[in-house]
N, C-alpha and C positions, 0 to 999 in steps of 0.2 A: 098584807098577809094573805096568802092563797090557801093555806091549810096547815095541819099539823101532823108531824110524823114522831112518833115515839116520844111525844112531848116537846119535840122541836119545832118552832114555827118556820115554815117555809115561806119565803118572801117572793121568790120567781123561781122560773125552771124553764129549760129548753131541752132540746135533744142532746143527750149525754151530760148534763150538767143541772145542779139547781143551787139555789142561793138560801141559806137559812139565817136565822137569828141565834147565834152562839151564846149561851147563857155565861155569865161569870162563872169561874170555878170549874169549868168543864174543859177537859184537855180535847185537842182536836183529834190526836191519835195516841197511841202508846199506853192507853189505860183499857185492855179488852173488855167488852160487854158495857163499859160506863162511858167511854170516850164518845165524841160527836160522830165519827165515821162509822163506829159500831153501831151506835143507835140508828142512824140511818140505813146502813146496811141491813140491819135486822128487819126494818120496816118494807125494805125492797123484797127481802126474801119472802115474806109474808103476804105480798100482794102483787100478783100477777099482772093486773091492769096497771099498776104503777110501774112494774118493770117494763112494760111495753110502751107506754106513754113517754117515758124519758129515755128509752133505748138504752136501758141498763145492761151492761156487760158483766155477768156473774164471774167470769174469770178476772176481769179487772178489779171489780168491786167498787168501793167508795174512797176517793182520796182527795185531800185538800190541795188546791193550787196555788195557795198563799199561806202565810203564817198569821195566826193570832195566839197570842200568849194565853195560858191558862187562865190568868187573871183579868185578861180583856174579855169584854163581850161586843156584840154587834153582828154586823154583815159578814158572812163567810161563805166563799164560793167553794163548792165540792164537784169533782168531776166523776162519773159513773161510767166513762168509756175511755179508753187510753188515747185515741185520736183527739177527743176533745180536751182531755188534760194536757196533751202536748200543745195545742193550739192556744188554750188560755194561759198556760205556764209561759210561753214565749212572749205574749202581750205583757205579762208582769215583768219579764225580764227585760223588755225593750221600753219599759216605763210608758206603756200605752194604756195603762189603767188608771182611772181617777180613783183615789183613796182619800176619803174625809172622815176625820174623827172629831169628836168632842171630848174635852178634858177638862177637869176641874184641877186648878192648880193652887198651891199655896201662896199666899201673899198677894199684893197688888202689882200686876205685871204692866210696866210702862212701857211705850214704844215711841220712836222718834217720829214716824209716820202716824197720822190719826188712827188708833184702833187696829194696826196691823203690822206685821213685821216678818222677818225672816230669821230663822236658825240656820247656820250653816258651818257649824264647828265639824271639822273632820272626825269621823269615829273609826275605830277598829272594828274588824270582821266579827270578833267575839266581844261580847258586852263585858263591862267591868262592874263594879259595885258603887255604893255611895262615896267611896274614898278616890274612885278613879273611873267616872262614867265613860270617859272617852275611850277607856280600854287601853291594853298594851299592844305594842306590835305596830305594824304599818297602818296608818291612818288613811281612811278613803273619803272622798268628798261625799258630803250628804246635805240635804237641804230640806227643811221643813218650813213651809209658809203657815203663818198663823193669823187669825182675826179675833180679836177681844169682843165677845158677845155681852158680857155682863160682868159686873162685880158684885161682891158681898163684904161683909165687915172683914173677912180673913182670906176669902179666896177670889181667884179669877176664872171664869167660865171662857174657854177658848174655842175655836173651830181650827183644825190643823189639816192642811193638805201636804201629803208626803210627795215630794218629787223624787226621792230616792227611797231604798228599802232595807235599811241596815237593822240588825237586830236591836229590838228596844229603842228605836230610833227616837220617837216622841218623849219616851221616858227619860232617856238619856240626854237629849237636848233640852229638856225642861229642867233637868237637875243641873246641867251646866250653865244655864241662864239663871240660876238662883231661885227657881219656882218649881220644885218637884211636884209630880202629879200626886194629888191627895190620895191617901192609901197605899202608897207604892213602898212595900216593905223592903224592896232592894235598893232603891235609890233614895228614899225620904228618910227622915230621923227616926231613930227608934222611939223617941219622946213622942213625937206627933203620931205615930202609929199607935202607940199605947193609949194615947188620948182619945183617938177615933174609935178604937175598939172597945174602949170603956164607955162609950156612948153609943155602941151599937153599930157603928159603920165599920165593916169588915172586909171591904173589897177594893179593888183598884178602880179609881174615878176616870175611867178611859173607855171610850165606847166607839166602836166603828159605825159611823152613821150612814155611809153612802159608798158604793163601789159602782163605778161605771166603766163599761167596755163594749166594743162591737162583738156580738156573738158571731161565731162562724156562719158564713153565707149570707149574713146581714150587711147592710151599708150604713146603718145608723147606730148609734151607740145607745146601749140600754143603761138606765140608771136605776140602780136598786137600792131602795132607802129603808133603813130602819124606821119603825113607826114613831119612836120617840125616845129620848134620853131615858135610861132606866130610872124607876121610882125612887131607888135609894140615893141616887146622886142628885136627881131634883130635890127630894126631900132635905137632904144636907144642905143644899145651896139655898133654898128658900128659907129654912130655919136660921141660916146665918145671915141671908139678907134682912131677915126680920129684926135681927141685933143692929143692923146698920140704921134701921128706922127709928130706932129708940132715941 
């Protein structure tokens, strides 16, 4: 972490962009004054040195170059100039950005290859729900590679790498595999959500741990990492692991 802007942790920055740790429950945009972009833009407007250091363009403002759902936390890249926005957005479109997540899944996920696997069910452009996670309409190729990090009594902790970028891709693939993401009100069961909320866990157990890309004008990739899995997810998993040890 290199600093804090309006209660948002800044993980890295460069000319025309910055990467932050998006909290769970905060929209990226479309919630004026409260969303992530609004809060960062307010910080820019109040600090002339910050505007100069990051080549902030007041006409362009602050915009996301990729998606993170409101329910998802973790590394988020924002642009504060139009040229940088176009450059990084093209990298995402060309699948030239590394995107690593950690997720807590319901049940014990088993794989054919030791500790790793691939979800490649095609998904529609628009997300479905728990009854139809693949969605309706034309299906497009989707690939999510995953690695099993650990098990507890009722959950599996996985590391996921996105090779494509469909809406809710990890959440939909996990549901289709029979192991929905813990706390997923859209794709998980209502009974499981009610149980988790009664025990005080009220978030989606999905966190973007790392994003890697080559900044404009550089020749080496920059890997921006979240400091750690959020405490609420770690606490739920460790508590459930303690059950396994009994």
